[in-house]
N, C-alpha and C positions, 0 to 999 in steps of 0.2 A: 873636949866635949862638943858636941855641936850646938850651934844655935838654936834655939826653938823656932818655930814657925810663926811667922808676924801674926798679929792679930787681924782678923776678918776685915775691920775697918781700914787699917794700915794697907791693907793689900788694894783697898779701893783708892785710896788716898795714892797710892804708889802709881797704880794705873793712871789715875789723873794727873800726876806729876810728868811720868812718861809719855803721855798723850799730849800735853802741853809742850815738852821740850822737844818732842820729835815732829811736830806738826805747826804750821804757821796757823794765826789767828783765822784767816781768811778759810783754809782748809777744815777749821774746826766749825766755824759759822756754816760751810756749806754741809758738812757731814751733819749737824744737827738739822739743817733744813731739809735734808735728804729723805726723814720721814715725818715731816712735818706736815702731817694732813690736817689738822687743825690750826686755825690761826693762832699766833702767840706774839707777844710783844717783844721789840729790840732787847728789852731788860731780861726777859726769859731766856732769850736766845744767848746773851752775853753770859749769863750765869750757867748754862749748859756747857757753852763752848770755852768756857774759864777765859773770858775776854772782857774788855769794858765795854759797858753800853754805848759808848761814842765808837768804838773800833768794831763792834757788832752790827751798830747803824751804817755806818760807811759801807761794810761787805754786803750788807744785805741790799742796800742801794745798789751796789754793783750788781749783785743776782738777779735783782728785778729788771735792771737794763738790759741783761742777758737772756731774759725769760725763763729762768732755772726757779724764781720764787714770785708769788703774787703778792702784792700790797693790796689791802683790805682794810676797811675800818668798821669799827664795830659802834652801834650808839652808844652804849655804856662805856667805852672807853675813850680814853683820851688822845691815844695818840695812834699811830698805824699799828697794824697787825701784819704779820706775814705768814705765809705757808706756800708750801710746796705748789708750783704753778702745775695745773693740771697737763698741758700741752709738754713739759719735761717730763711728766710721768708716764706719758704716753710714750714719747720719743725713746726713753729708756728701755721701756717693755719692748719696743719694736727693736730696738738695737740688739736686745738681748735674745730675743728671737731670731733674728739674721745672723745672729754669731753662733745660734746652737742648731739651727736647721738650714738645709740647703733648699733653694727656691722650688727646684722638682718636687720634694717631699712636701713643702708649705703649699704647694698649689693643689697637690693631691688632697692633703687635710683640709683646705678651705672647701673643697668638693665635697668631701665626707661630711663636713659641720653644715655645709648649706641643704643637704640631703638630710642631717638628722635635726634640723629646724622645721625642714617640711613636715617629718614624721609628728613631730611635737604637735604642730598645727593640725595636722590631720586627725590625730588621735582625739586631740581637744575638741576640736572644730573652732578654735580661735586662731587668731593671726599674730598674737604675742601672748608671753606670759601674764602680763597685766590685763589684756583683753580675755584671758581665761580665766582671771580671778575676777573681774567684772562681772562676767557672762555665767559666774558659778560653774565653770566645767567641771567634769568629774576627773581632776587630776590632782595627785597627791602632793604634798610640799616635796619631797624628794625631786620627784620629777619637775616640777615649777623650777626649782633651783638648779637643776643640772640643765633646763632650758635657758634660763638666764645665764648661767655660766659659759653656755655652748655660743649664745649671741655675742656675749663679752670678746671670747677668745676668737671668734670669727671677726670680729671688728680688729681686733688687733692683729690678727694674721693677714687681713687686706690692707692695713695699713702698712706692715712688714712688706708685703709683697710691691705696694705701690713705692716705697721708700727704694726699694731695691731695683726697680725699673727706673726709676729717677736717676739713682748712682749710675746704673748702666749707660742712660743715654749722658749722662755728664762726662763719666769716662770716655764713651765714643767720641763724645764733641772735643774733649782734650785731645784725644788721639789723631784728631784732624789738622 
């Protein structure tokens, strides 16, 4: 007779056990911090990463030194708090863009987004989404969201192009 399926909580516990067995404490701490957009204590990171607070703290300090994590403090907190560093988020997103899109396509898309932004400004009579809101421009919430998203995407695309250019210059210098 076949064994019955494990209870749901046992599946979760098994997944935790597998994660702990198959990864190092450093990798688990880094994994937790990959999506830590709000500050959290070393104790919270340790609990989620299935490691001790001391080990989590040591790895968090290393991640801070490598600019992957930012260390902050809170007036109502006694210790350091940690969250994903904005620069590392930008670099990760930029790297993803470069992995998925060639620079010619990306350059074309940058020009298109710049034109889209000009059109938003022309239609609203404002220079930015925030300016449109402050001036009570006749623009709906969906258009404001699209405008903000286009600005964000353009910024990431421009950083990706700049990073690509730097990498090309570095490659050229190494070839000499």
